[in-house]
N, C-alpha and C positions, 0 to 999 in steps of 0.2 A: 746196121741202120741206127743212126743217132737220133735221140729225141730232142727236139728243140726246147730249150729252157724258156720259161716265161720271163719277159722283162718286167721292170717295175710297173709300167703302165698296164700290162696285161694282168698282173697280179691285183692291182688296184681295181681294175674293171671286174675281175672275177669276184672279188670281195663284195663290191657294190651289187653285181648281179645276184649274188647269193642272198643279200639282204632284200633286194627288189623281189626276188622269187617268193619270198615269205611275206608278201604284202607290206614291204618296207620296214619290217621289224623282225629281228632274229636273236635268239639266245646265243651267248658266247660259245657254248659247246657245239651247237649246230653250225655255227660259222667256222669254227676250228675244223670240223670234219669236211665241210664243203670247200673250204679254201685250200685244203691240201698243203698247209704250211705247218711248221713247228709252232708251238705256243709262243716261243720268244719272237719269232719272225712275225707271227700274226699280230702280236702286241705292238711291234714297231710300226706296222702298217695302220693299225687302229689308231695309234697315237698321232700319225701324220694326218689320217683322214679327219680326226676330231679337230686338230689344230687348223686344218684347211676349211672347216665347217661343212664337210660333206656328210658326216654322220654325227650322231650324238648318243650318249649313253644315258639311259633312264632306268629308274626302278619301277617296275610294274608288278603289283601284287607281291612285293617282296623279292622279286627276281630281277637280276640285271638283264637289260635288253639293249641292243644296238638299233637305233632308228636312222633311216635314211633321211637326209634333209634335201631341200630343193636343189642345192649345189651338187649333191651326189647324183641326182637324176640328170641334171644338165651335163655333168661330166660323161655319164654313160651314153647319153644321146650323142654328144660330139665325138666320143671315142668310137662309137659304132660307125659314124659317118666317115671318120678318117680311115677306119679299118676297111670299110667298103671301097673307099676311094683308092687306097693302096692295093687292095686285092684286085681291083679292076685293071691295074697295070701289072699285075703279076708280081707284086713286090711283097 
């Protein structure tokens, strides 16, 4: 039985879901554990998401945090709609 590997969009959605589940803000270490990616891979995705304006990095009480932006929420909403659509056709 082979396990299906996550594609790029699924990984992005998982990262955004992890941030969303923590009220839109998460510490980098928590995101690393929740995303199930290597540190290097997570950094690549974080860089892409920041460039695309879906998340931002902020200092809060001297600690680095990742915050979800409006575009991140929109992506998740559309991603879930597309996933439901393709699931309804058994794809």
